[in-house]
C-alpha positions as CSV (number, residue, x, y, z in Angstrom):
1,M,-1.4,29.6,-18.3
2,C,-1.4,32.6,-20.6
3,R,-3.4,31.8,-23.7
4,E,-1.3,34.1,-25.8
5,C,2.3,33.0,-24.8
6,G,2.0,30.0,-22.5
7,L,3.7,31.6,-19.5
8,I,2.5,29.9,-16.3
9,R,1.5,31.9,-13.2
10,D,1.2,30.5,-9.8
11,G,-2.3,30.7,-8.3
12,V,-1.1,32.3,-5.0
13,G,-1.7,36.0,-5.1
14,F,1.5,37.3,-3.5
15,E,1.8,41.0,-3.5
16,F,5.0,43.0,-2.9
17,E,4.3,43.5,0.8
18,D,3.7,39.7,1.3
19,L,7.0,38.9,-0.4
20,T,8.8,41.5,1.7
21,A,7.6,39.8,4.9
22,H,8.3,36.3,3.4
23,Y,11.8,36.9,2.2
24,G,12.7,39.5,4.7
25,K,12.0,37.4,7.8
26,S,10.7,33.9,7.1
27,Y,12.8,32.6,4.1
28,Q,15.3,29.9,5.1
29,L,17.1,28.9,1.9
30,N,20.7,30.3,1.9
31,T,20.1,32.3,5.1
32,T,20.9,30.0,8.0
33,D,23.6,30.8,10.6
34,S,25.2,27.5,9.9
35,G,25.9,28.6,6.3
36,E,24.2,25.5,5.0
37,E,24.4,25.1,1.2
38,H,22.7,22.7,-1.1
39,V,25.2,20.2,-2.3
40,F,25.2,18.4,-5.7
41,F,26.8,14.9,-5.8
42,S,29.0,14.2,-8.8
43,P,31.4,11.3,-9.7
44,A,34.2,13.5,-8.4
45,G,32.4,14.1,-5.1
46,P,30.1,16.7,-3.5
47,V,29.9,20.1,-5.1
48,P,28.4,23.1,-3.3
49,R,25.6,24.9,-5.1
50,S,27.6,28.2,-5.1
51,Q,30.5,26.6,-6.9
52,V,28.2,25.3,-9.6
53,I,26.5,28.7,-10.1
54,H,29.9,30.4,-10.0
55,D,31.3,28.2,-12.7
56,W,28.2,28.5,-14.8
57,I,28.2,32.3,-14.6
58,V,31.9,32.4,-15.6
59,Q,31.0,30.1,-18.6
60,I,28.5,32.6,-20.0
61,K,30.4,35.8,-18.9
62,P,34.1,35.0,-18.6
63,D,35.3,38.6,-18.7
64,I,34.0,40.0,-15.4
65,S,35.4,43.4,-14.5
66,G,34.2,46.8,-13.3
67,S,31.3,47.2,-10.9
68,V,29.3,44.1,-10.2
69,L,26.0,43.7,-8.3
70,E,24.3,40.4,-7.3
71,V,20.6,40.8,-6.7
72,G,19.2,38.3,-4.3
73,C,22.7,37.3,-3.1
74,G,21.5,35.6,0.1
75,Q,24.4,34.9,2.5
76,G,26.9,35.8,-0.3
77,S,28.1,32.3,-1.1
78,V,28.3,32.9,-4.9
79,L,29.5,36.5,-4.4
80,E,32.3,35.3,-2.2
81,R,33.5,32.9,-4.9
82,L,33.3,35.5,-7.7
83,T,35.2,38.0,-5.6
84,A,38.0,35.6,-5.2
85,S,38.1,34.7,-8.9
86,F,38.0,38.3,-10.2
87,P,39.9,40.5,-7.7
88,Q,40.0,43.3,-10.2
89,A,36.2,43.8,-10.1
90,Q,34.2,45.7,-7.4
91,F,31.5,43.4,-6.1
92,S,28.5,44.2,-4.0
93,G,25.1,42.6,-3.3
94,I,21.6,43.2,-2.2
95,D,19.1,40.9,-0.6
96,M,15.7,41.2,1.1
97,N,16.6,38.9,4.0
98,E,18.2,40.8,6.9
99,Q,19.7,37.6,8.4
100,A,21.3,36.6,5.1
101,A,22.7,40.1,4.4
102,G,24.2,40.2,7.9
103,R,25.9,36.9,7.4
104,A,27.3,38.1,4.1
105,R,28.6,41.2,5.7
106,R,30.4,39.1,8.4
107,K,32.3,37.5,5.5
108,G,33.5,41.0,4.5
109,L,31.2,41.4,1.6
110,D,29.4,44.7,0.7
111,V,25.8,43.6,1.0
112,K,22.8,45.8,1.7
113,V,19.2,44.9,2.6
114,G,16.6,45.7,-0.2
115,S,15.0,44.7,-3.4
116,S,15.5,45.8,-7.1
117,T,13.7,49.0,-6.4
118,D,16.3,50.0,-3.8
119,I,19.3,49.9,-6.2
120,V,20.7,53.4,-6.6
121,D,24.0,53.1,-8.4
122,R,24.8,51.9,-11.9
123,Y,26.8,48.7,-12.6
124,D,28.8,47.2,-15.4
125,L,27.3,43.8,-14.6
126,I,24.2,42.8,-12.6
127,I,23.6,39.1,-11.7
128,A,20.3,37.7,-10.5
129,F,20.3,33.9,-10.1
130,G,17.1,32.2,-8.8
131,V,15.2,35.5,-8.4
132,L,13.1,36.1,-11.5
133,E,10.7,33.3,-10.6
134,H,10.0,34.8,-7.2
135,V,9.0,38.4,-8.2
136,P,5.3,39.5,-8.7
137,S,6.2,41.3,-12.0
138,P,9.1,39.9,-14.0
139,T,8.7,42.9,-16.4
140,N,9.0,45.4,-13.6
141,F,12.0,43.5,-12.1
142,L,13.9,43.4,-15.4
143,T,13.1,47.1,-16.0
144,D,14.5,48.0,-12.6
145,L,17.8,46.1,-13.4
146,R,18.1,47.6,-16.9
147,E,17.8,51.1,-15.5
148,R,20.7,50.4,-13.1
149,L,23.1,49.2,-15.9
150,S,25.9,51.4,-17.0
151,P,25.8,52.4,-20.8
152,R,27.7,49.2,-21.7
153,G,26.5,47.2,-18.8
154,E,25.3,43.6,-19.0
155,L,22.8,41.5,-17.1
156,V,23.0,37.8,-16.3
157,V,19.9,36.1,-15.0
158,G,19.3,32.4,-14.2
159,Q,16.1,30.6,-13.2
160,P,14.2,27.3,-13.5
161,M,13.2,26.6,-17.1
162,Q,10.1,24.8,-18.2
163,N,11.7,23.3,-21.3
164,V,12.2,20.1,-19.4
165,P,10.1,18.1,-16.9
166,S,10.6,19.2,-13.3
167,Y,8.8,19.7,-10.0
168,D,9.3,23.4,-10.1
169,L,5.6,23.9,-10.8
170,F,4.8,22.7,-7.2
171,F,6.8,25.5,-5.5
172,V,4.4,27.9,-3.9
173,D,6.8,30.9,-3.9
174,H,7.8,30.4,-7.6
175,L,5.3,32.8,-9.0
176,H,6.1,32.5,-12.7
177,H,7.3,29.5,-14.7
178,F,9.3,30.4,-17.8
179,T,10.6,28.6,-20.9
180,T,13.9,30.0,-22.2
181,N,11.9,31.8,-24.9
182,H,9.7,33.5,-22.3
183,V,12.8,35.0,-20.6
184,R,14.2,36.2,-24.0
185,L,11.0,37.9,-24.9
186,L,10.6,39.5,-21.5
187,G,14.0,41.0,-21.9
188,Q,13.3,42.2,-25.4
189,N,10.1,43.8,-24.1
190,V,12.0,46.0,-21.7
191,G,14.9,46.8,-23.9
192,L,17.3,44.0,-23.3
193,E,19.0,42.0,-26.1
194,Q,19.9,38.4,-25.3
195,T,23.5,37.7,-26.3
196,G,24.0,34.4,-24.6
197,L,22.0,31.4,-23.4
198,L,22.9,28.2,-21.5
199,E,20.2,25.6,-21.1
200,G,21.0,23.4,-18.1
201,C,24.4,22.1,-17.0
202,A,25.5,18.7,-15.8
203,L,24.3,19.3,-12.2
204,V,21.5,21.7,-12.8
205,S,19.6,20.4,-15.8
206,N,16.3,22.4,-15.2
207,F,17.8,25.9,-15.0
208,S,18.7,28.3,-17.8
209,L,21.2,31.1,-17.8
210,H,20.8,34.3,-20.0
211,R,23.2,37.1,-20.9
212,F,21.7,40.4,-21.9
213,R,22.9,43.8,-23.0
214,K,21.0,47.1,-23.2
215,A,19.2,47.6,-26.5
216,A,16.4,49.7,-28.0
217,L,12.9,49.0,-26.6
218,E,11.2,46.5,-28.9
219,K,7.8,44.9,-28.6
220,P,8.3,41.3,-29.7
221,A,5.8,39.1,-31.6
222,I,4.2,36.7,-29.2
223,H,3.5,33.1,-30.1
224,F,1.9,30.4,-27.9
225,E,4.3,27.9,-26.3
226,N,3.1,24.9,-24.4
227,P,5.8,24.3,-21.7
228,P,7.0,20.7,-21.7
229,S,7.1,20.7,-17.9
230,I,3.2,20.7,-17.9
231,Q,3.4,17.0,-18.7
232,S,5.3,16.3,-15.5
233,I,2.4,17.5,-13.3
234,R,0.4,14.3,-13.8
235,K,3.5,12.1,-13.3
236,Y,4.3,13.8,-10.0
237,L,0.7,13.5,-8.8
238,D,0.8,9.8,-9.6
239,A,4.1,9.6,-7.7
240,F,2.6,11.3,-4.7
241,A,-0.3,8.8,-4.7
242,K,2.2,5.9,-4.8
243,I,4.1,7.3,-1.8
244,N,0.8,7.6,0.1
245,S,0.1,4.0,-0.7
246,F,3.6,3.0,0.5
247,V,3.4,4.8,3.8
248,S,-0.2,3.6,4.5
249,Q,1.2,0.1,5.0
250,S,2.1,1.3,8.5
251,R,5.7,0.3,8.2
252,R,8.3,2.2,10.2
253,I,10.5,3.9,7.6
254,A,13.5,6.0,7.2
255,V,14.0,8.5,4.4
256,F,17.2,9.1,2.5
257,G,17.6,12.8,1.8
258,T,16.1,15.7,3.8
259,G,16.6,18.6,1.4
260,E,14.5,20.1,-1.4
261,V,12.9,16.9,-2.7
262,F,12.0,15.6,0.7
263,T,10.4,19.0,1.5
264,L,8.4,18.7,-1.6
265,L,7.2,15.2,-0.7
266,Y,6.5,16.2,2.9
267,A,4.2,19.0,1.7
268,Y,2.3,17.1,-0.9
269,T,2.0,13.5,0.5
270,D,1.1,11.8,3.8
271,L,4.7,11.8,5.0
272,A,3.9,14.6,7.5
273,T,1.5,12.2,9.3
274,T,3.7,9.1,9.0
275,E,6.0,7.7,11.6
276,I,9.5,8.5,10.2
277,A,12.1,6.9,12.3
278,C,14.9,9.0,10.9
279,G,16.3,10.9,8.0
280,L,19.5,9.7,6.4
281,D,21.7,12.5,5.0
282,D,25.3,13.0,4.1
283,N,25.1,16.7,4.5
284,R,26.4,17.5,7.9
285,D,24.7,20.9,8.1
286,R,21.3,19.2,7.5
287,R,22.1,16.7,10.3
288,E,23.1,19.3,12.8
289,N,20.6,22.2,11.9
290,H,17.4,20.5,10.8
291,A,13.9,21.3,12.0
292,W,12.3,18.0,11.2
293,P,10.4,16.1,14.0
294,F,12.7,13.1,13.7
295,P,16.5,12.7,14.0
296,V,18.7,13.1,10.9
297,I,21.7,10.8,10.9
298,R,24.4,9.4,8.7
299,P,23.2,6.4,6.6
300,E,25.8,4.2,8.3
301,E,23.9,4.8,11.6
302,A,20.5,3.6,10.4
303,H,20.7,0.2,12.1
304,S,21.1,1.9,15.5
305,L,17.4,2.9,15.2
306,S,16.3,-0.5,14.0
307,V,15.1,0.5,10.6
308,S,15.6,-1.3,7.3
309,D,13.0,0.2,4.9
310,V,14.3,3.4,3.3
311,L,12.2,5.7,1.0
312,L,14.4,7.6,-1.4
313,S,13.6,11.3,-1.3
314,V,16.4,12.7,-3.5
315,N,16.6,13.9,-7.0
316,P,16.0,10.8,-9.2
317,R,19.3,11.3,-11.0
318,Y,21.0,10.0,-7.8
319,N,18.7,6.9,-7.5
320,E,21.2,4.3,-8.8
321,M,24.0,5.6,-6.7
322,V,21.9,5.7,-3.5
323,V,20.3,2.3,-4.0
324,E,23.7,0.7,-4.4
325,R,25.0,2.4,-1.3
326,L,22.0,1.5,0.9
327,R,22.0,-2.1,-0.2
328,A,25.7,-2.3,0.7
329,L,24.6,-1.2,4.2
330,G,22.0,-4.0,4.5
331,L,19.1,-1.6,4.0
332,K,16.1,-2.0,1.8
333,P,15.6,1.1,-0.5
334,T,12.3,1.9,-2.1
335,V,12.3,4.1,-5.3
336,I,9.1,5.9,-6.3
337,L,10.4,9.0,-8.0
338,D,12.0,7.6,-11.2
339,N,14.3,9.1,-13.8
340,D,11.4,10.3,-15.9
341,L,10.9,13.0,-13.1
342,S,14.4,14.3,-12.9
């Protein structure tokens, strides 16, 4: 943690060449041939991640027109929705992953392979959602984007925020961890004035969305800020220990949820060396395209594999809904990640 401003930097020393290899070839999120998307569950039913991001971008920037570039567009899920909503605008995208860019092009989208340093044209709007936390130098990245804005161009960036507790600090390829104030100051430092801010939405409570316009370069006054998310580290470590205690009892278990939260637990607990009978997941893409060493099936099929104990491995905000559902199926859910960690 920086002693001057409180910005948190991951200990892994990724350089640009490392990231090029990682995101160009190895990265899986939003790049699979199946088109798998993260799905949020709401009272009205499942909502694809791209729809949530689309709606959030439109909330902070409702008047989209002219030339628009999405940096880190992946397979183009958000870009496709924005193109449909604003047919008068000219959309294009850029992403470091060749497979994702190819999939986006097969959708008819104008997407090139590259990073922020490869942008050559100027745009009336540049969007970068879920990118700032991945780059070695946020200052250089924002400078690159500012230089590619038209005279009246605007920038919309979104990333995990450390204003609230979250498990974001455990992600090895999230190289920096920002509060909303850090992002505002980073923009100001490179000549970007923040004109809009959204802190979390109903389904993505730990992200912030910022709207910037070009301004005169100004060196901001720096004040130390202790990110609230730091407090969640101990809570998650305690939760990891409780999971290890749970699985050490040599019971044959199932897990509910095989997405982001399960991946986190698989990396930081003994689940990787535990006999997992199956994963239970409502996401069909995860069932059909997973790479886990156990089957992933619908929750209704759990009894076919003679399992009853189910460890919840989903965002804690879904706990109550999932527990009710599993009990109705005659299964015994175990909750270790509680709502204090959501």
